[in-house]
C-alpha positions in Angstrom: -10.6 17.0 -34.4 -11.6 13.6 -35.8 -14.9 12.1 -34.5 -16.4 8.6 -34.6 -20.0 8.0 -33.6 -21.3 5.0 -31.7 -25.0 4.8 -31.4 -27.8 2.5 -30.5 -30.8 3.1 -32.8 -34.2 4.1 -31.6 -37.7 4.6 -32.9 -37.2 8.3 -33.8 -34.2 7.5 -36.0 -33.4 8.4 -38.7 -36.1 11.1 -39.2 -39.3 11.8 -37.2 -41.9 14.5 -37.1 -40.2 16.3 -40.0 -36.8 16.6 -38.2 -33.6 14.7 -37.7 -33.6 11.9 -35.2 -30.7 11.9 -32.8 -28.3 9.9 -35.0 -28.8 12.1 -38.0 -28.6 15.3 -36.0 -25.3 14.3 -34.3 -23.9 13.5 -37.7 -25.1 16.8 -39.2 -23.2 18.7 -36.5 -20.0 16.7 -35.8 -19.5 15.1 -39.3 -17.9 11.9 -37.8 -15.7 9.9 -40.2 -17.3 6.7 -39.1 -20.7 5.8 -37.7 -21.3 2.6 -35.8 -25.0 1.7 -35.5 -26.1 -0.8 -32.9 -29.3 -2.5 -34.0 -31.5 -4.6 -31.7 -34.0 -7.2 -33.1 -36.8 -4.6 -33.9 -34.3 -2.1 -35.5 -32.7 -4.9 -37.5 -36.0 -5.8 -39.0 -36.6 -2.2 -40.1 -33.0 -2.0 -41.4 -33.5 -5.1 -43.5 -36.9 -3.9 -44.7 -35.8 -0.6 -46.3 -32.2 0.3 -45.2 -33.5 3.5 -43.8 -30.6 4.3 -41.5 -27.9 3.9 -44.1 -30.0 5.7 -46.7 -30.5 8.8 -44.5 -26.8 9.0 -43.6 -25.8 8.8 -47.3 -28.3 11.5 -48.2 -26.9 13.7 -45.4 -23.4 13.0 -46.6 -24.2 14.2 -50.1 -25.8 17.3 -48.7 -22.8 18.1 -46.6 -20.2 16.9 -49.1 -19.0 14.6 -46.4 -18.6 10.8 -46.6 -19.8 8.7 -43.6 -18.3 5.3 -43.3 -21.2 3.3 -41.9 -21.0 0.1 -39.9 -24.1 -1.7 -38.7 -23.7 -3.9 -35.6 -26.7 -6.2 -36.0 -28.2 -8.1 -33.1 -31.3 -9.8 -34.5 -31.5 -12.1 -31.5 -31.6 -9.2 -29.0 -35.1 -9.0 -27.5 -34.4 -8.0 -23.9 -33.8 -4.4 -24.6 -34.4 -3.2 -21.0 -31.5 -5.0 -19.2 -28.8 -2.6 -18.3 -26.0 -5.2 -17.6 -26.4 -6.7 -21.1 -25.7 -3.4 -22.8 -23.1 -2.1 -20.5 -20.9 -5.2 -21.0 -21.4 -5.4 -24.8 -21.2 -1.7 -25.4 -17.9 -1.5 -23.4 -16.4 -4.3 -25.6 -17.6 -2.7 -28.8 -16.3 0.7 -27.9 -13.0 -0.7 -26.8 -12.7 -2.3 -30.3 -13.7 1.0 -32.0 -11.0 2.8 -29.9 -8.4 0.3 -31.1 -9.5 0.8 -34.7 -9.5 4.6 -34.4 -6.8 5.5 -31.8 -6.7 9.2 -32.7 -10.4 9.8 -32.8 -12.8 11.2 -30.1 -15.7 8.7 -29.7 -19.1 10.4 -29.6 -21.8 8.4 -27.8 -25.4 9.0 -28.7 -27.3 9.0 -25.4 -30.7 10.0 -26.9 -31.5 7.0 -29.0 -32.5 3.5 -27.9 -34.0 2.2 -24.7 -33.3 3.7 -21.2 -31.0 0.8 -20.5 -29.0 1.5 -23.7 -28.7 5.2 -23.0 -27.8 4.7 -19.3 -25.1 2.2 -20.3 -23.5 4.7 -22.7 -23.7 7.5 -20.0 -21.7 5.4 -17.6 -19.2 4.3 -20.2 -18.6 8.0 -21.1 -18.4 9.1 -17.5 -15.8 6.4 -16.6 -13.7 6.9 -19.7 -10.5 8.9 -19.9 -12.1 11.8 -21.8 -12.0 10.1 -25.2 -15.8 9.3 -25.0 -18.2 12.2 -25.1 -21.9 11.6 -24.4 -24.1 13.7 -26.8 -27.7 14.4 -26.0 -30.1 15.7 -28.6 -33.2 17.7 -27.5 -36.5 17.4 -29.4 -37.4 20.2 -31.9 -40.2 21.5 -29.6 -37.9 21.3 -26.5 -40.2 18.9 -24.7 -41.3 15.2 -25.1 -42.8 14.3 -28.4 -46.6 14.3 -28.1 -46.8 11.5 -30.7 -44.6 9.4 -32.9 -44.7 8.5 -36.6 -45.7 5.0 -37.5 -42.2 3.5 -37.8 -43.4 0.7 -40.0 -44.6 3.2 -42.7 -41.4 5.0 -43.6 -41.0 6.5 -47.0 -37.3 7.3 -47.4 -37.8 9.9 -50.2 -40.7 11.6 -48.6 -39.2 11.8 -45.1 -36.0 13.2 -46.5 -37.8 15.9 -48.5 -40.0 16.9 -45.5 -37.0 17.1 -43.1 -37.0 20.7 -42.0 -33.4 20.4 -40.6 -32.2 20.3 -44.2 -33.3 23.9 -44.7 -33.5 25.5 -41.3 -30.9 23.7 -39.2 -30.8 24.6 -35.5 -28.3 22.8 -33.3 -30.0 20.6 -30.7 -26.9 18.8 -29.6 -25.3 19.1 -26.2 -22.9 17.3 -24.0 -24.9 15.3 -21.5 -25.2 16.9 -18.0 -24.6 13.5 -16.5 -21.0 14.0 -17.4 -20.9 16.9 -14.9 -22.1 14.6 -12.2 -19.5 12.0 -13.1 -16.8 14.8 -13.0 -17.8 15.4 -9.4 -17.6 11.7 -8.7 -14.1 11.6 -10.2 -13.1 14.6 -8.1 -14.1 12.5 -5.0 -12.0 9.6 -6.4 -9.0 12.0 -6.7 -9.5 13.1 -3.1 -9.5 9.5 -2.0 -6.2 8.9 -3.8 -4.7 12.0 -2.3 -5.8 10.9 1.2 -3.7 7.8 0.8 -0.8 9.6 -0.9 -1.3 7.9 -4.2 -0.6 10.9 -6.3 0.1 9.0 -9.5 -3.3 7.5 -9.4 -4.9 10.9 -8.7 -3.0 12.5 -11.6 -4.1 9.7 -14.0 -7.8 10.4 -13.1 -7.3 14.2 -13.3 -5.7 14.1 -16.7 -8.8 12.6 -18.3 -11.2 15.3 -16.9 -12.5 18.5 -18.5 -13.1 20.4 -15.3 -9.7 20.1 -13.6 -7.7 23.3 -13.4 -4.1 23.7 -14.6 -3.1 24.5 -11.0 -4.5 21.2 -9.8 -2.6 19.2 -12.4 0.6 21.1 -11.7 0.2 20.4 -7.9 -0.4 16.7 -8.6 2.7 16.7 -10.8 4.7 18.3 -8.0 3.4 15.7 -5.5 4.3 12.8 -7.9 7.8 14.1 -8.2 8.1 14.8 -4.5 7.1 11.3 -3.5 9.8 10.1 -5.9 12.3 12.5 -4.2 13.0 14.2 -7.6 14.1 17.5 -6.1 15.0 19.4 -9.3 11.6 18.8 -10.8 9.9 19.7 -7.6 11.9 23.0 -7.5 10.8 23.8 -11.1 7.1 23.2 -10.2 7.0 24.9 -6.8 7.9 28.2 -8.5 4.5 28.2 -10.1 2.8 28.6 -6.7 2.7 31.3 -4.1 2.2 28.8 -1.3 5.3 27.4 0.4 4.8 23.7 -0.2 8.3 22.4 0.7 9.2 23.3 4.3 13.0 23.2 3.9 14.3 24.3 0.5 18.1 24.4 0.8 21.1 22.3 1.7 21.8 18.9 3.0 19.0 19.3 5.6 16.4 19.5 2.9 17.4 16.1 1.6 17.1 14.6 5.1 13.8 16.2 5.9 12.2 15.2 2.6 13.5 11.7 2.9 12.1 11.4 6.5 8.7 12.7 5.3 8.9 10.1 2.5 9.5 7.4 5.1 6.5 8.8 7.1 4.3 8.3 4.0 5.5 4.8 3.7 4.5 4.1 7.3 1.1 5.7 6.8 0.5 3.5 3.8 1.6 0.4 5.8 4.4 -0.2 3.4 6.5 -1.6 6.2 9.2 -3.3 4.1 10.0 -0.1 2.3 9.9 1.8 5.6 12.3 -0.5 7.4 14.7 -0.8 4.4 14.7 3.0 4.1 16.0 3.6 7.6 19.7 3.1 7.0 20.4 6.0 4.5 18.8 8.6 6.8 20.4 7.2 10.0 23.9 7.4 8.3 23.2 11.0 7.1 21.9 12.2 10.4 24.6 10.6 12.5 27.3 11.9 10.2 25.9 15.5 10.6 25.7 15.1 14.3 29.3 14.0 14.5 30.4 17.0 12.5 28.1 19.7 14.0 27.8 18.6 17.6 31.0 16.7 18.2 33.3 18.5 15.8 34.4 15.2 14.2 34.3 14.9 10.4 34.4 11.2 9.8 34.7 11.6 6.0 38.2 13.1 6.3 39.4 9.7 7.5 37.9 8.0 4.5 39.1 7.2 1.1 36.5 8.3 -1.5 35.8 5.7 -4.1 33.8 6.5 -7.2 31.8 3.6 -8.6 29.3 4.0 -11.5 29.0 7.7 -10.9 28.4 7.4 -7.1 30.8 8.3 -4.3 31.3 5.8 -1.5 33.6 6.2 1.5 36.0 3.6 2.9 37.0 4.2 6.5 40.6 3.1 6.8 43.1 2.5 9.6 45.8 4.4 7.6 43.7 7.6 7.4 42.7 7.4 11.0 46.3 7.0 12.1 47.4 10.3 10.5 46.0 12.5 13.4 45.8 12.4 17.1 42.0 12.7 16.8 42.0 9.8 14.3 44.1 7.6 16.5 41.6 8.1 19.4 38.7 7.2 17.1 40.7 4.1 15.9 41.2 3.0 19.5 37.5 3.2 20.1 36.7 1.3 17.0 39.4 -1.4 17.8 37.9 -1.9 21.2 34.4 -2.4 19.7 35.3 -4.5 16.6 38.4 -6.3 17.9 40.1 -5.1 15.7 38.6 -2.6 13.3 39.3 -3.4 9.7 39.1 -1.1 6.7 35.5 -1.0 5.5 32.8 1.2 4.1 31.8 3.4 7.0 28.2 2.9 8.2 25.8 3.6 11.1 27.6 0.9 13.1 30.8 2.9 13.2 29.0 6.2 13.8 27.0 4.7 16.6 30.2 3.5 18.4 31.8 7.0 18.0 28.7 8.8 19.3 28.4 6.4 22.3 32.0 7.2 23.2 32.2 11.0 22.4 28.7 12.4 23.0 27.4 13.5 26.4 23.8 13.7 25.2 22.3 10.6 26.9 18.8 11.0 25.2 20.4 11.3 21.8 22.6 8.2 22.5 19.4 6.4 23.6 17.7 7.1 20.3 20.7 6.2 18.3 21.0 2.8 20.0 17.3 2.2 19.5 17.6 2.8 15.7 20.8 0.6 15.6 18.8 -2.2 17.3 16.1 -1.9 14.6 18.8 -2.1 11.9 20.5 -5.2 13.4 17.3 -7.1 14.2 14.8 -6.1 11.5 16.3 -4.0 8.7 19.0 -6.5 7.7 16.4 -9.2 7.4 14.2 -7.0 5.3 17.1 -6.0 3.0 18.3 -9.6 2.3 15.3 -11.9 2.6 12.0 -12.3 0.8 9.7 -11.8 3.8 6.4 -10.3 4.8 6.9 -7.5 7.3 4.2 -5.8 9.3 3.9 -3.9 12.6 3.6 -7.2 14.6 6.7 -8.6 13.0 8.8 -5.5 13.8 7.5 -5.4 17.4 8.2 -9.1 17.9 11.8 -8.9 16.5 13.0 -5.9 18.5 10.3 -4.9 20.9 10.1 -1.5 19.3 7.1 0.0 17.5 7.2 1.9 14.2 6.0 5.0 16.1 9.0 4.7 18.3 11.2 4.4 15.3 9.7 7.4 13.6 9.8 9.5 16.8 13.5 8.6 17.3 14.3 9.8 13.7 12.4 13.0 14.3 14.3 13.6 17.5 17.7 13.1 15.9 16.8 15.6 13.1 15.5 18.3 15.5 18.6 17.8 17.6 21.0 18.6 14.7 18.6 21.3 13.4 16.7 22.8 16.3 15.5 25.8 14.2 13.3 23.8 11.9 9.5 24.5 12.4 7.7 22.1 14.7 4.8 21.6 12.2 7.2 20.4 9.5 6.0 16.8 9.9 2.5 17.8 8.7 4.0 18.9 5.3 2.4 16.2 3.2 -1.0 16.6 4.7 -0.8 20.3 4.2 0.1 19.8 0.6 -2.8 17.4 0.3 -5.2 20.0 1.7 -3.9 22.5 -0.8 -4.4 20.2 -3.8 -8.0 19.3 -2.6 -8.8 23.0 -2.2 -8.3 23.5 -5.9 -10.7 20.8 -7.0 
């Protein structure tokens, strides 16, 4: 793995009390290809006086047979070294530039050198990164705070290097900062928030940049991402990885309808009303078609001409096909009476509604069908063909029907054509969310 180090410089750098300062110690362990040293006014003055930071790194490079490419970011005007906001903004910009220059490298951030404001800024940047920035903390040689410090203005480069005990008896004092663990917990809470609003792609993006996320969690989030996109083949591949039954209906045409309705329910919960309203037509057509076939014994598609366009099959309901059977002639008479006369056209919920109204004896089913047809005529067609803002109030005002009534009607239609489906099927996404969160 290739490393690059970004570090502010403190008073214990490069060597103090006969041991490496944090900058030198991190370089000794990780051997970064490039070292970016951020120098405030005081550190700039020391750098210009004796070039101590570059000198120590070059000596270490010779000892390790490793070349450090050293870049000094000099800020001689920087006096206010305790202001967090100053460093956070500037460090963020500098690190973004370094990432761009070194796209394949892992960025090490020294959180042991510099002022508390500098170190805190780097901690936050590391914690909020996508895993490409690692905060490295260096403990003192005696494992406690230094009782005293060398006089930084009396630095002898040759003497300090010769007296550096780490050159002969090196003991690793580097560690990944524990603050990263805290931020991992914060990120897990962020993931949970994304899951609660069904934003699985955002949750997966956060998870993929973390060290503590399990493979099961990532696979579950991938499954959820594909499920919300209605990509059934990929969902089927991923669900085999788990013992839990995540998808309530796994076979046949009914699965497509159930998953689509659950998708619509998510749209409604997210207040994405335009998508919800536009999405009604496909499921209504599928459900009414199944009702005609299963409950009424009428297969409408046998009176249609199948037309393939761009790889998709569409069905044209024609007078000629309807006129071939006695059943078809009866249906044609019903359609003629409604449409005065019926003309050859792609069959739709409008035709299925007329047929169900005339052939079904299930008054409650007919009531729900007509409710959905009203929504289609008064709201859905506007949403599909106009650039318009749609919310609950708009829908209610246009057709005097709430989104809850629409959703309840769709659920009623499905449970009528498939009475054996479990009653708790409509909680499927929330159960999946609970499963994902249990793995965090």
